[in-house]
N, C-alpha and C positions, 0 to 999 in steps of 0.2 A: 504494500500500500504506500503510495507516494506521500511525502510529507505535505504536499500542497493540497491533498484531498481533505484535510481537516483544517478549517479556518474559523476565525471568530464569526464571520458572516454565516457560515454553514450552521454553527451552533445556535445562531439567533433566529433561525427560521420558525421555530415553534416555541411558544411560551404558555405555561398553564394559565387557566382562567382566573385563579386566585393568586394572592401574594405568595411567592416562592418560600418565604420564611415561615409562613403558616404551615406549608407542607413539610418543611424541615422539622418543625416542632412536633407535627403530627406523627411522623415516622420515628422520631427520636423517642417518643413516649413508649411505643412498643419495643424499641431496642433496649431501653433501660429495663423494662419488665423482663425481657427474655434473658439478657446477660446477667441480671441480678439472680435469676433463678438457677443459673449454673453453679453459683457459689453459696447461695443462702441456705441450701439444705445440708451442707457439710456438717455444721455444728449441731444439727438436730438429729443426727444419726443415732446416738445413744438413746435418745428419747423415743425415736421411731421404733428402734429395736425392742425396747422395753414395753412400749404400748402394744405392739403387734406380736409379742412373744417370739421374737426372732433373735438369732445370734448376731454378733457384731459383723462377722464375715458375710452372712446372708444380707444384712442391711446395706452393705456397700453396693449391692446391685441396684439400689435406688439411685445412686449416682451413675453407675456404669451404664445402666439401661438407657438413661437420658443421653449420655455422651455418644453411645453407639448409634442410636437412631438419628441424633443430630448430625453426626459426621456423615452418615450415608446420604441424607437429604441435601446437605450443603452444595455439593457439586452438581446435583440434579436440578437445582432450582431454576436455572436458566432455561433448561429444556422444558420443564413443566410449565413455566410461565409462557413459553412460546405456544403452548397448546391451549391453555385455558385463559390466557390473557394475564398480564402482570397484576393489574388491580384485583381481578378475581382470585388469582393465586395468593396474593398478599392477604386479602380479607379472609380467605379460607384458612390460611396459616394462623392468623390472629384468632379466628373463631375456634379452631381446633385446639390451640394453646390454652385459650380461656376455659373451654369446656373441660378439657382434660385436667386443668388445674383444679377445677371444682370437684371433679371425680377423685383426684388424688387426695383432696382434703376429706373425702367421705370414705376412702378405701377401708374395708373391714379387716383386711389381712394383707400380709406382705406380697403375696402373689398378685393380687389385684392392684396394689400400689405400683409394683414394677411394671405391670401391663399399661397402666395409665401414664406412667412416666415415659414409656416408649412412645405413646401417642403424643405426649407433651413435647418430646424431643423432635418428633416429625414436624409438628407445628412450628416449634422454635427454629428448626434448621432452615426453614424457608424465609424467615423474617429478615435477617440481616442482609442477605444478598439482594432481596427485592428492594429493601430500603436504600441501599447504596446505589442501586441502578436508578431508582426514582430520583435521588438527589443528583446523580450525574446527568440525567436528562432534564431535570427541572432548572438547573443553574447553568449559566454560560461558564466557559472555562475560567474566565476572570474572577468569578465569584464562587467557584467550586471549593476553593480552599476554606473560605469562611463557613460554607455549608457543611463540609466534612468536619470542621472544628466543632460545630454545634453537636453533630452526630457523635464525634469522638469523645466529648465530655461524658456522654452516657456509657459508651463502651469501656472507657478506662476507669470511670468512677465506680460503676456497679460492682465489679469484683472486689474492690477495696472495702466498700461498706457492707457487702453481702454477709460475710461471717458475723460482723457485729450486730447487724439488724436481725439476722437469723437467731443469734443467741438471745437477744433481748425478747423477741417474740416467743421463743421457746420457754424461756425462764418465767415470763410474766403471763403468758396465755397458754397456748398448746401448739405443738408442732404443726397441727392441721392449718393454722392460720398463715404459715409461710406459703401455702398454696392458695388459700382463700383471698389473700391480698391482691392476687393477680386479676380477680374477677372484675372489679370496678374499672381498673386500668384497661383491661381488654375490651370492655363494653364501650368506654369512651373512645378508644382507638378505632373500633369498628364504625361508630357513628361518624367520627370525623373523616375517616378514610372514604366512606361511602359518599360523603358530600363534597369533599375537597379534591380528591385525587382522581386523575384520569390517565389513561394510556395515551402516549403521544401518537400522532397520526402515522408516523413512520414505523411504529411498532406493529409488525405483521403477525397476527395469530395464524398458526397452522391448523388446518382442518385435520382432526384426529383420523378420519377415515382415509385421508390421503397421506398420512404420516407413517413411515416405516419405523416401528418401535424396535429399538436395539435391545432385545431381551437379553442377549448374551452379555453385552456391556453392562446393562443394568444389574444383572445377577452378580457379575464378578466385581463391580464397584461396591455393591452392598456387602459381599463376602469379604473382600479385601479390607475395606475401611472398618467394617464391623469387628473383624478379628483383630485388626491393628489396635483399635481403641480398647478392646478387652485386654490385650497384651500390655499396653501402656498403663492401664488402670490397675491391673492385678499383678503385674510383673514382680514388683518388690515384695508384695505380700506372699507370693508363691516362690520366692527366691530365684526368680528369673529362670535361666536355662537348666537349673537343677530340677525344675518341675517338668514332667512329661507333658502336662496340659499346656504350659507356655510354649514349649518347643513345637508341639503340633500346631498351635494357633499361629505361631510366628512363621512357620513354613507355609501354611495355607495363605496367610496374609501376603507374604513376599511373592509367592507364585501368582496369586490372584492379581496383585497390583502391577506386576511386570507384564502379565497378559493384557491387563486393561490398557497399558500404555501402547502396546503394539496394536491391539484391536481398535481402540478409539482413534489412533492416528491414521489408520488405513481404511476404516469403515466409511461408507458414503454418508450416512446420516447419524453421526455420533451423539450420544447424550451428554458427553463432556467434550468441549472443543479444545483439545490440547494444542491445536495449531496456534492458539493465542500466544504460546510460549516462544513462537518464532520472533515476536516483538521483544527486542532486548530489554527495553525499559519495563515492560510488563513482567517478564521473567525475573528480572532483578528485584522489582517491587514485591513480587510474591515471596522471594527468598528473604528479603528484609522484613516482611510482615510475619513470616514464620519465626524469625529470630526475635521480633518484637513480642509475639505471643509467648515465646520461650522465656524471655526475660521478665515479662509482665507477670505472668501467672506463677513462674518459679519463685520470684522474689515476693510476690503477694502471699504465697504460702509460707515462705521462710520467716518474714518479719513478724507476723502475729504469733507464729509458733515459737519463735525465739523469745518474744516478750512474755508469753504466757508460761512456757515450760522452763526457761532459764532464769527469768527475772521475777517470776511470780506475779505478773500483771493479771488482772481480771480481763475478761473479754471486753468489758466497757472501757477500761483504761488503755488497753492496746488499741482499741478503736479510736480513742481520743488522740493517741500518738500518730495515727495514720491520717486523721482528719485534715490537718493542714495541707497534706499532699493533695487531697481532693480539692481544696480551695485553690491551690496552686495550679492545678489542671484547669479549673474553671476560668482562672484569670489568663493562663497562658494560651489556651486553645484559640480564643478570638484574636489574640495578638498574632499567633501563627497564621491564622487565616488572613489577617491584614497584611502581614509580611509577604505572603505568597503572591499577593497582587502586585508586589514591587520587586521581588527577588526570585531567582530560580530556586526550585525545590532542593537542588543540590546543596546550596549553602545552608539551608535550614537542617537538612539531614546530617551534614557534617557537624553542626553544632549539637544536634540532638544526640547523636551517637557519642560524641565526646562527653557531653553532660551525663548521659546515662552510665557510661563506663566509669566516669569519675565518681559518681554516686556509689557505685558498687565497690570500687576500690576504697572509698571512704568508709564503707561498712566493714571492711577488713580490719579496721582499727577498733571495732567493738570489743568489749571484754565483759566480764561478769559484773562489773561495777558501772557500766555505762548508764548515763542519766537520761531522763525523759527528754530534755531539750535536744541532746545529741541525736537521739532516735528520730525526733520530729524533724530536725533540720535535714538529716540524711534522706528521709522520705520526701521532703520538699524538693531536694536536688533531683531525686529519681523521677518525681512527677513532672518536673520541668522538661527533663530529657525525653520522657515518653510523649509529652505534648508536642514537642518539636519533631517527632518521628511519625506518629499516626497520620496526621493530616498530609504532610508532604508525600508520604509513601502512597496514600490513596490517590492523591492528585497526579503523581507521576504515572501510576498504573493505568489511568484512563486517558492520558494525554494523547497517546498515539493509536488508540483503538477507534474503529468506526462505532457510531452510537448504537447500532443494532447488535453490537457485541457486549454492551454494558451488563446485561443480565448474566451472561455466561462468565464474564470477567469477575463480577461480584461474588458469584458462588465459589470460584477458585481462590479469590483473595481471602474470603472468610474461612474457607477450609484450611488455608495455609496458617492463619492465625490460631484457629482452634486446635489443629494438630500440633502446632508449635507449642501451644499452651500445655497440651497433654504430655508432650515430650519433656517440657520444662519441669512439670510437676513430678513426673517419673524420675527425671534426672536428679532433682534436688532431694527427693525422699530416699532414693538409692544412695546418693552421695553422702547424705547425713548418716545413714546406717553403716555404710562401709568405712567411711573415714573415721567415724567415732570408734569403731572396732580397731582400726589401725592405730589411732593415737592412744587408745587405751592400752594396747599391747606395748607401745613404746614407753608409756608412763610407768607401767607396772614393772618394767625391767629395772627401773631405778629404786624400786621399793624392796630392797634386800637387807639382810642382816649386816652386809658389808658397808651399807650407807649410814654414816654416823648421824646425818641430819634426820633421816627417817627414824633411826633408833631413838634419838633425842625427842623427836615429836611424839613417838609412840609412848615412851615412858611418861612424858608430860601429860598426855591425854589420859593415860591409864590412872595416874595419880588424881587427875581432875575428876574422873568418873568415880574413883574410889571415895573421894571426899564427898561426892554427891549421893552416896548411899549404895553404890554398886561394889560391895565388899566381898569378903570370903563367906564361908558357910554354904547355905543352900544355893547361893548365887556365885559360888566360887568361879573365878576366872571371868565373870561377866563384865568387869570393868575393862579388861584388855579386849574382850570381844567387841564391846561398844566402840573402843578406840579403833579397832580394825574396820568395823562397819562404817565409821565416820570417814576413815581414809578411803575406803572403797567408794563411798558416795562422792567424795571430792574428786577422785580420779575420773569417775564416770562423767561428772559435771564438766571438768576441765577438758576431757576428751571430746565431749559433745560440743563445747564452745569452739574448740579447734576445728571441728568438722563444719560448723557454720561458717567460720572464716574461710576454709577451703572452698566452700560453695560460692561465697561472695567473690573470691579470687577468680574462679573459673568463669562465672557469669560475666565478670568485668572484662576478662581477657577476650572472651568470645565476642562481646559487643564491640570492643576496641578493634578487633580484627575485621570487622565489617566495614570499616571506613573506606578501604580501597574500592569496595563494591559500589559505592555512591557514584564513582566516575563511569560506571557502566550505563548509568541512566542517561539517555539522550538529553541534550540541552533544550530547554524551553525558555521563551521570553517571559518576563514577569506578566502574570495574569493568565498563564497557561498556553499562550500562542506558541506554535511550534516554529523552531528555527529551521529555515530552509537549508538543505544539505546539497 
């Protein structure tokens, strides 16, 4: 496709009947609801398991089932929209998400809750791609940056406040309300969408009877992505490739996805348009979005976990430490949208990657005595970096694509972010467990009878416990046992702290190494107009 094929005049041919910003706020409403739901249920799992008489391992399928169905629908959303119409598809997804949320809240047992979560994931999977395509078509390239900024506030903030909100609702009401709160939002979204949003005239619906359905591609996409999501979600819990279950699913996923690439590339009417990756800027933007999801959800898991398990913070206090980061995103996103109308996305991406990697390196200075202010400032640095990445990546992704490809592109972009997030969560949970074991082994090597510092500490603590009533007699030796137990607890705590630092280092290095990829994105003039080559 020649660069001259996309111009500002071409983008201005059609405009919606209502103010574009009203449309942006309408689709952002459903976005926030869906992204929030991917994280809000995490903290309620123990309550769900107890209420439905299920084990902890069984209850995790409440999360996995949603992620699997969500991942399968994401890349198919463009194809489905082309058959039923984008507005109809979007409203169908909102309706399905809302109804299934209501059913999740009423679920009488775990099996029914998992089934309704699958339906909820199907509805949620189609929302974000449709919303991004609507924004890309509604706004001229010069204003897309600001539109994606409004949308990005919801996408980045929802995972941050989800666990805190979920904990508050669960503690003060019941876990069923984490699903019921979606109902009024869904109803409002449906009413606004039906009145305000319309498909553009160049959006061509395909007649189903004249459409060749790629059942082979559909089946292998579902199989490959579904098994991949299960592997990522269950891998650490099952000890990865020590588990026959994980090995089998990994092989199925790898073979299925490799087959999908060859099949969809060569088939006449694919359900996933992989030819979009021929556009260098789009392919690079997808990779950067994958890594943004990796860093966003990986660190979003690490920080609250660190504060609550290592520092003894309550869910509410850890949420307060993260809250200024949310405000930073709200302030930075519109600024990023404004800057995109005056500067190339490349410059903003360079700043965003530098700031995000700096924030992660800053977190490597954390220790067990880190104060509330330091945690808060580190989160603000991270939030600013994320704000300067999400909007420019999306803007660059659509810059060189024809408008009739916006739906297909949105599905692939959102799939990249979601899979990146799943990989990030799996990576940090595995990293925490493995590195904690490694550091614990190293620390224990120094706790021997030949170490005078250890012996001095042990004797001192034994005397302290003896003076506290742990003496001889029926409790003979208990003072020394308590001293050993305290030492073991300290070793585990220190080893886990070092494991957190290792994770922050790896995430920081991974983000820093992305900087050269920015230069693979083709140049655009300020405002999104393409530079002639």
